[in-house]
TORVO-273822 format. One record per residue (C-alpha): residue number from 0; residue in one letter; chain; x, z, y. Coordinates in steps of 0.05 Angstrom, whole numbers, plus 5000, padded with zeros to 4 digits. Example, Ala and Ser with C-alpha at 12.3 -4.5 7.8 and 13.67 -1.06 7.14 Angstrom:
% residues 2
0,a,A,5246,5156,4910
1,s,A,5273,5143,4979
END
This chain:
% residues 516
0,m,A,5000,5000,5000
1,e,A,5057,5018,5047
2,e,A,5091,4951,5031
3,l,A,5027,4914,5048
4,r,A,5021,4950,5114
5,r,A,5094,4933,5132
6,f,A,5082,4860,5113
7,c,A,5022,4855,5159
8,m,A,5062,4886,5217
9,y,A,5120,4838,5207
10,f,A,5071,4779,5203
11,l,A,5037,4800,5267
12,l,A,5104,4809,5302
13,f,A,5127,4740,5278
14,t,A,5063,4709,5304
15,l,A,5070,4740,5373
16,l,A,5143,4722,5380
17,y,A,5145,4652,5352
18,i,A,5077,4622,5340
19,s,A,5038,4646,5402
20,p,A,5089,4623,5454
21,s,A,5092,4553,5426
22,f,A,5016,4551,5421
23,v,A,5008,4574,5493
24,h,A,5061,4525,5516
25,s,A,5027,4467,5482
26,r,A,4961,4484,5516
27,s,A,4996,4484,5584
28,l,A,5016,4412,5573
29,v,A,4945,4389,5563
30,v,A,4921,4351,5625
31,e,A,4850,4367,5645
32,t,A,4805,4306,5651
33,p,A,4742,4297,5693
34,k,A,4677,4313,5659
35,k,A,4639,4253,5634
36,t,A,4574,4260,5673
37,t,A,4549,4290,5738
38,l,A,4478,4310,5755
39,l,A,4442,4273,5811
40,d,A,4383,4310,5843
41,i,A,4336,4251,5855
42,t,A,4279,4293,5885
43,a,A,4324,4325,5938
44,s,A,4356,4258,5956
45,i,A,4289,4224,5966
46,q,A,4262,4283,6008
47,k,A,4321,4275,6056
48,t,A,4303,4202,6066
49,i,A,4234,4223,6087
50,d,A,4258,4279,6132
51,v,A,4310,4237,6170
52,v,A,4258,4185,6190
53,s,A,4202,4232,6207
54,a,A,4241,4288,6240
55,s,A,4248,4292,6315
56,k,A,4317,4312,6339
57,p,A,4318,4325,6413
58,q,A,4387,4315,6442
59,t,A,4379,4371,6493
60,t,A,4384,4423,6438
61,i,A,4456,4407,6425
62,q,A,4475,4389,6495
63,n,A,4452,4454,6525
64,t,A,4491,4496,6476
65,f,A,4557,4471,6504
66,f,A,4589,4506,6562
67,q,A,4529,4550,6577
68,q,A,4573,4606,6601
69,e,A,4633,4608,6645
70,t,A,4693,4620,6602
71,t,A,4767,4632,6613
72,f,A,4799,4577,6571
73,s,A,4866,4582,6538
74,e,A,4908,4524,6564
75,f,A,4966,4486,6536
76,s,A,4998,4420,6553
77,s,A,5000,4361,6506
78,s,A,5072,4348,6526
79,s,A,5094,4417,6503
80,a,A,5038,4440,6457
81,s,A,5056,4491,6404
82,s,A,5046,4464,6334
83,s,A,5017,4531,6314
84,k,A,4960,4524,6365
85,s,A,4893,4516,6330
86,f,A,4822,4503,6353
87,t,A,4757,4475,6327
88,l,A,4705,4424,6349
89,e,A,4634,4421,6323
90,l,A,4620,4356,6287
91,h,A,4553,4320,6288
92,s,A,4530,4259,6249
93,r,A,4504,4200,6289
94,d,A,4432,4209,6265
95,s,A,4431,4284,6280
96,l,A,4439,4267,6354
97,h,A,4392,4208,6359
98,s,A,4320,4208,6337
99,s,A,4308,4152,6288
100,s,A,4274,4091,6317
101,h,A,4267,4059,6248
102,k,A,4199,4054,6215
103,d,A,4226,4072,6147
104,y,A,4289,4092,6111
105,k,A,4304,4023,6084
106,t,A,4309,3993,6153
107,l,A,4353,4051,6174
108,i,A,4400,4038,6115
109,k,A,4404,3964,6132
110,s,A,4421,3982,6204
111,r,A,4477,4027,6179
112,l,A,4504,3974,6133
113,e,A,4504,3923,6189
114,r,A,4547,3968,6231
115,d,A,4591,3985,6172
116,s,A,4606,3912,6155
117,a,A,4625,3899,6227
118,r,A,4670,3961,6226
119,v,A,4706,3935,6164
120,r,A,4717,3867,6196
121,s,A,4749,3901,6256
122,l,A,4797,3943,6213
123,n,A,4817,3882,6174
124,t,A,4827,3841,6237
125,k,A,4872,3895,6267
126,l,A,4915,3895,6204
127,d,A,4918,3819,6201
128,l,A,4941,3816,6273
129,a,A,4996,3867,6260
130,v,A,5021,3834,6196
131,n,A,5022,3765,6228
132,g,A,5054,3788,6293
133,i,A,4995,3767,6337
134,k,A,4985,3807,6401
135,k,A,4916,3832,6419
136,s,A,4925,3802,6488
137,d,A,4920,3734,6454
138,l,A,4848,3748,6433
139,k,A,4789,3722,6472
140,p,A,4719,3752,6469
141,v,A,4670,3716,6424
142,e,A,4598,3733,6410
143,t,A,4580,3742,6336
144,t,A,4518,3765,6301
145,l,A,4517,3824,6254
146,e,A,4488,3776,6203
147,q,A,4550,3732,6208
148,s,A,4593,3794,6201
149,l,A,4559,3813,6137
150,m,A,4566,3743,6108
151,t,A,4641,3744,6124
152,e,A,4655,3815,6100
153,g,A,4604,3823,6045
154,g,A,4615,3762,6003
155,g,A,4564,3713,6032
156,k,A,4498,3750,6028
157,s,A,4437,3709,6044
158,k,A,4399,3715,6110
159,t,A,4338,3744,6074
160,e,A,4377,3804,6050
161,l,A,4396,3830,6119
162,e,A,4369,3807,6184
163,g,A,4389,3834,6252
164,p,A,4391,3815,6325
165,i,A,4452,3786,6360
166,i,A,4492,3846,6380
167,s,A,4561,3840,6412
168,g,A,4608,3899,6409
169,t,A,4592,3935,6345
170,s,A,4658,3924,6309
171,q,A,4673,3998,6311
172,g,A,4606,4016,6280
173,s,A,4579,4047,6344
174,g,A,4608,4112,6318
175,e,A,4583,4153,6259
176,y,A,4608,4223,6277
177,f,A,4611,4255,6345
178,s,A,4639,4317,6379
179,r,A,4624,4347,6446
180,v,A,4687,4345,6488
181,g,A,4697,4369,6559
182,i,A,4733,4319,6604
183,g,A,4768,4339,6668
184,r,A,4771,4403,6708
185,p,A,4719,4432,6712
186,p,A,4701,4403,6644
187,k,A,4644,4353,6639
188,p,A,4616,4356,6568
189,l,A,4610,4287,6537
190,y,A,4595,4260,6468
191,m,A,4658,4227,6439
192,v,A,4663,4186,6375
193,l,A,4715,4211,6326
194,d,A,4757,4155,6297
195,t,A,4816,4158,6250
196,g,A,4823,4082,6255
197,s,A,4841,4083,6330
198,d,A,4896,4113,6372
199,v,A,4876,4107,6444
200,t,A,4826,4159,6470
201,w,A,4782,4132,6525
202,v,A,4719,4148,6565
203,q,A,4673,4108,6610
204,c,A,4689,4121,6683
205,s,A,4656,4110,6750
206,p,A,4655,4063,6786
207,c,A,4632,4016,6731
208,t,A,4642,3942,6734
209,d,A,4606,3938,6667
210,c,A,4587,4000,6627
211,y,A,4540,4006,6568
212,q,A,4486,4059,6564
213,q,A,4508,4128,6544
214,t,A,4472,4194,6534
215,d,A,4510,4233,6587
216,p,A,4524,4215,6660
217,i,A,4584,4170,6670
218,f,A,4648,4210,6682
219,e,A,4667,4213,6756
220,p,A,4744,4218,6763
221,s,A,4739,4242,6835
222,s,A,4703,4305,6812
223,s,A,4762,4327,6769
224,s,A,4821,4365,6797
225,s,A,4863,4349,6736
226,y,A,4856,4274,6739
227,s,A,4923,4240,6749
228,q,A,4944,4167,6746
229,i,A,5001,4144,6700
230,m,A,5055,4099,6729
231,c,A,5074,4032,6699
232,n,A,5147,4049,6688
233,t,A,5132,4108,6642
234,d,A,5143,4108,6566
235,t,A,5069,4126,6558
236,c,A,5046,4062,6592
237,q,A,5097,4021,6553
238,a,A,5070,4048,6488
239,l,A,5003,4013,6498
240,d,A,4990,3950,6458
241,v,A,4964,3916,6520
242,s,A,4980,3941,6590
243,a,A,4986,3915,6661
244,c,A,5004,3941,6730
245,r,A,4966,3947,6795
246,a,A,5005,3977,6854
247,g,A,5050,4012,6804
248,v,A,4992,4044,6767
249,c,A,4983,4033,6691
250,l,A,4923,3993,6667
251,y,A,4902,3989,6594
252,q,A,4860,3944,6550
253,v,A,4836,3959,6479
254,s,A,4802,3901,6444
255,y,A,4768,3898,6376
256,g,A,4754,3847,6322
257,d,A,4692,3815,6351
258,g,A,4716,3810,6423
259,s,A,4691,3878,6445
260,y,A,4736,3915,6493
261,t,A,4748,3971,6542
262,v,A,4790,3960,6605
263,g,A,4811,4008,6660
264,d,A,4862,4057,6686
265,f,A,4908,4094,6638
266,v,A,4908,4165,6664
267,s,A,4925,4237,6648
268,e,A,4868,4287,6641
269,t,A,4849,4354,6613
270,l,A,4806,4358,6550
271,t,A,4767,4421,6533
272,f,A,4739,4440,6465
273,g,A,4680,4487,6463
274,n,A,4694,4554,6494
275,s,A,4763,4562,6462
276,s,A,4818,4516,6485
277,s,A,4836,4463,6535
278,v,A,4893,4413,6530
279,n,A,4926,4389,6594
280,n,A,4961,4323,6607
281,v,A,4926,4282,6553
282,s,A,4937,4207,6563
283,l,A,4872,4169,6559
284,g,A,4836,4107,6583
285,c,A,4788,4112,6641
286,g,A,4746,4051,6626
287,h,A,4712,4014,6683
288,d,A,4694,3952,6643
289,n,A,4669,3967,6572
290,e,A,4633,3916,6531
291,g,A,4583,3937,6479
292,l,A,4620,3995,6444
293,f,A,4592,4060,6419
294,v,A,4523,4058,6451
295,g,A,4502,4130,6464
296,s,A,4572,4161,6466
297,a,A,4616,4166,6528
298,g,A,4678,4142,6493
299,l,A,4725,4154,6435
300,l,A,4773,4208,6411
301,g,A,4830,4171,6376
302,l,A,4853,4207,6313
303,g,A,4897,4153,6285
304,g,A,4971,4158,6266
305,g,A,5001,4123,6327
306,s,A,5042,4154,6383
307,l,A,4984,4154,6433
308,s,A,4932,4186,6386
309,f,A,4906,4255,6403
310,p,A,4939,4290,6344
311,a,A,5006,4258,6364
312,q,A,4999,4280,6436
313,l,A,4978,4350,6415
314,k,A,5039,4353,6368
315,t,A,4995,4388,6317
316,e,A,5021,4399,6247
317,s,A,4955,4378,6217
318,f,A,4881,4368,6228
319,s,A,4821,4367,6183
320,y,A,4748,4349,6183
321,c,A,4688,4357,6138
322,l,A,4635,4303,6144
323,v,A,4565,4327,6133
324,d,A,4512,4285,6100
325,r,A,4488,4235,6152
326,d,A,4416,4250,6131
327,s,A,4425,4324,6147
328,s,A,4416,4358,6214
329,s,A,4471,4408,6197
330,t,A,4539,4407,6231
331,s,A,4610,4417,6208
332,t,A,4678,4421,6243
333,l,A,4740,4383,6263
334,d,A,4798,4432,6261
335,f,A,4868,4426,6291
336,g,A,4922,4474,6270
337,s,A,4982,4487,6225
338,s,A,4981,4464,6153
339,s,A,4985,4536,6128
340,e,A,4924,4555,6169
341,l,A,4885,4498,6139
342,n,A,4903,4516,6067
343,v,A,4930,4449,6048
344,n,A,4967,4480,5989
345,n,A,4900,4501,5959
346,s,A,4874,4430,5961
347,i,A,4879,4370,5916
348,t,A,4936,4334,5951
349,t,A,4964,4264,5951
350,p,A,5020,4231,5991
351,l,A,5002,4208,6061
352,l,A,5035,4139,6066
353,r,A,5049,4095,6126
354,n,A,5051,4020,6137
355,n,A,5112,3997,6176
356,q,A,5070,3942,6207
357,l,A,5015,3987,6233
358,d,A,5022,4062,6244
359,t,A,4949,4075,6261
360,y,A,4919,4077,6191
361,y,A,4926,4134,6141
362,y,A,4945,4105,6073
363,l,A,4937,4145,6009
364,g,A,4977,4150,5945
365,l,A,4921,4130,5897
366,t,A,4941,4116,5824
367,g,A,4874,4098,5794
368,l,A,4800,4108,5783
369,s,A,4760,4135,5725
370,i,A,4687,4128,5703
371,g,A,4658,4179,5657
372,g,A,4727,4209,5644
373,e,A,4757,4142,5622
374,m,A,4811,4111,5665
375,l,A,4799,4040,5687
376,t,A,4851,3988,5671
377,i,A,4877,3975,5741
378,p,A,4950,3957,5757
379,p,A,4985,4007,5805
380,s,A,4999,3949,5852
381,a,A,4924,3945,5868
382,f,A,4931,4006,5914
383,e,A,5002,3994,5941
384,v,A,5025,3965,6007
385,d,A,5070,3905,5996
386,e,A,5133,3887,6036
387,s,A,5093,3845,6086
388,g,A,5046,3903,6102
389,n,A,4986,3877,6064
390,g,A,4948,3917,6011
391,g,A,4943,3991,6002
392,i,A,4883,4038,6011
393,i,A,4867,4078,6073
394,i,A,4819,4136,6086
395,d,A,4774,4125,6146
396,s,A,4723,4168,6182
397,g,A,4685,4109,6212
398,t,A,4674,4066,6151
399,a,A,4614,4088,6110
400,v,A,4619,4051,6043
401,t,A,4684,4050,6004
402,r,A,4713,3980,5998
403,l,A,4754,3959,5938
404,k,A,4789,3893,5924
405,t,A,4741,3849,5886
406,d,A,4775,3854,5818
407,v,A,4781,3930,5824
408,y,A,4708,3936,5846
409,n,A,4685,3892,5788
410,s,A,4721,3938,5739
411,l,A,4689,4000,5770
412,r,A,4619,3969,5773
413,d,A,4621,3942,5702
414,a,A,4643,4009,5674
415,f,A,4589,4045,5713
416,v,A,4536,3996,5690
417,k,A,4559,4005,5618
418,g,A,4549,4080,5626
419,t,A,4480,4074,5656
420,q,A,4447,4026,5607
421,n,A,4391,4076,5598
422,l,A,4370,4071,5671
423,p,A,4321,4018,5696
424,t,A,4354,3969,5744
425,t,A,4326,3934,5805
426,s,A,4350,3881,5854
427,g,A,4408,3893,5901
428,v,A,4403,3914,5974
429,a,A,4449,3884,6028
430,i,A,4521,3894,6005
431,f,A,4499,3936,5945
432,d,A,4494,3895,5882
433,t,A,4482,3951,5831
434,c,A,4416,3987,5841
435,y,A,4367,4028,5799
436,d,A,4293,4047,5801
437,l,A,4294,4122,5792
438,s,A,4224,4133,5821
439,t,A,4197,4165,5757
440,m,A,4254,4216,5750
441,r,A,4269,4283,5782
442,s,A,4342,4285,5763
443,v,A,4391,4246,5720
444,d,A,4461,4251,5692
445,v,A,4505,4193,5713
446,p,A,4578,4176,5696
447,t,A,4627,4215,5739
448,i,A,4670,4174,5786
449,s,A,4738,4204,5802
450,l,A,4796,4185,5846
451,h,A,4864,4196,5813
452,f,A,4928,4215,5850
453,p,A,5002,4224,5831
454,g,A,5018,4285,5788
455,d,A,4955,4279,5745
456,k,A,4911,4303,5801
457,y,A,4841,4278,5811
458,l,A,4780,4286,5856
459,a,A,4713,4282,5820
460,l,A,4659,4258,5867
461,p,A,4590,4289,5870
462,a,A,4537,4241,5844
463,k,A,4503,4239,5912
464,n,A,4567,4211,5941
465,y,A,4564,4147,5902
466,l,A,4492,4136,5878
467,v,A,4452,4137,5943
468,p,A,4379,4124,5961
469,v,A,4364,4061,6000
470,d,A,4290,4075,6010
471,s,A,4240,4131,6000
472,a,A,4210,4099,5938
473,g,A,4265,4118,5889
474,t,A,4314,4059,5894
475,f,A,4386,4083,5887
476,c,A,4448,4040,5893
477,l,A,4522,4047,5875
478,a,A,4554,4060,5943
479,f,A,4617,4018,5933
480,a,A,4628,3947,5955
481,p,A,4678,3891,5943
482,t,A,4723,3862,5996
483,s,A,4762,3797,5997
484,s,A,4814,3831,6041
485,s,A,4878,3861,6012
486,l,A,4860,3927,6047
487,s,A,4819,3978,6009
488,i,A,4783,4034,6046
489,i,A,4756,4102,6025
490,g,A,4692,4110,6066
491,n,A,4656,4170,6093
492,i,A,4600,4171,6042
493,q,A,4651,4187,5989
494,q,A,4682,4240,6035
495,q,A,4618,4277,6052
496,g,A,4619,4351,6035
497,t,A,4694,4352,6025
498,r,A,4744,4378,6076
499,v,A,4797,4326,6086
500,t,A,4863,4352,6114
501,f,A,4918,4309,6144
502,d,A,4983,4348,6137
503,l,A,5026,4308,6186
504,v,A,5089,4350,6174
505,n,A,5092,4345,6099
506,s,A,5059,4276,6095
507,l,A,5001,4298,6051
508,v,A,4926,4288,6050
509,g,A,4887,4346,6021
510,f,A,4816,4347,5992
511,s,A,4779,4413,5988
512,a,A,4709,4410,5958
513,s,A,4654,4450,5992
514,q,A,4698,4475,6048
515,c,A,4653,4455,6106
END
């Protein structure tokens, strides 16, 4: 009996010392894979489509909450800003600020997709110009219809699929997400479009040669004590893509893919954010001639990667945003601060890459895509920038629908269709070619779509971020689209509900689910 007891003790000791470590070690080498399916709440999605069309959203509610009290602002200069300085802006979706004028959700979706296709054309045009060495000053304004934009960008859709009026100046999508920013001293609160695809910050200014309609009064430079002109011989003026001189004062012009533009004085001003911080000496455009851009907003806050962008002038280590569902009235935030404060290390991270031909866009290190836990057969080169500056995949706040090169999109769509053979299909809508009739269901499990990054990391998307309603009757479509361009784009539908952090010091992009 004693011998048996000793044998058992020795066997247990042997197991703990030799067998268990190797077993634990082998488990640590197992790479976790995305789950095969994700639940889509059909009822909740359809209810939002009804609410967004029927709800009244008075603009005064948001406007009056800004700068209601006199506050002592903390100030710092963009020319000497501390990288540890942090502050937050409240972020609103376009439709939370403007009551819907559409009779139903389907017409609203078509309107969004019209703007989105024009936006994509503009991003592609900007890259093409940079790659081919063409200056923006060589462009001449032309009037195009949104319908023509869709046929060019979306693979030749017929007129009956999407019809819209002739609208010039929608290449930047008229803005999808806004923040309230104070311009000048004392600060005048204005709605500004947030755009990671642009560098130059600008605002409409009086006197106007030609200004579009905006929600707030036009900014009056003479009412600001911090307004200061920038001279032509400065490095700041020389950094503009297109500039000119008038009596030694710097003039700017920013033009877009369909001939839209903003022209005026390039100046130095103070920007104020909520009741927390103000930034002095920010270089921005004071536009006196602005054609067709961003109807409703007063201008644009450029968040791109170039030297004139707001993050570059602020010298911030990082910034992050969380984009709320555009059909929700809730708000989120745009945060500036150090990478440690923004918890980048706790996020799913991937390399932040740059294109030597164009420093504005934020390129990602994407290694592949999976559907239902199965990796798609896609060559790594499909997401890489080549020597000429073509290719690659960017993340963009202003593009709604993710665009993938046609062969990549076809692989993703075919795999998704294979995994949804049990769902009733219906005809496509606009740029969406894969749609389903889910009107008789309350919820459904659909194949999980995941983005894969270096180091065996992945981001599994919520089902509502890729199978979206296009009407209130139960029609849902796969929210990806093909592009004939070499440039792929991760759009804001796929980003919704995820905090996206741009760590500019360590060249990383971080994704943190449900951190809004």
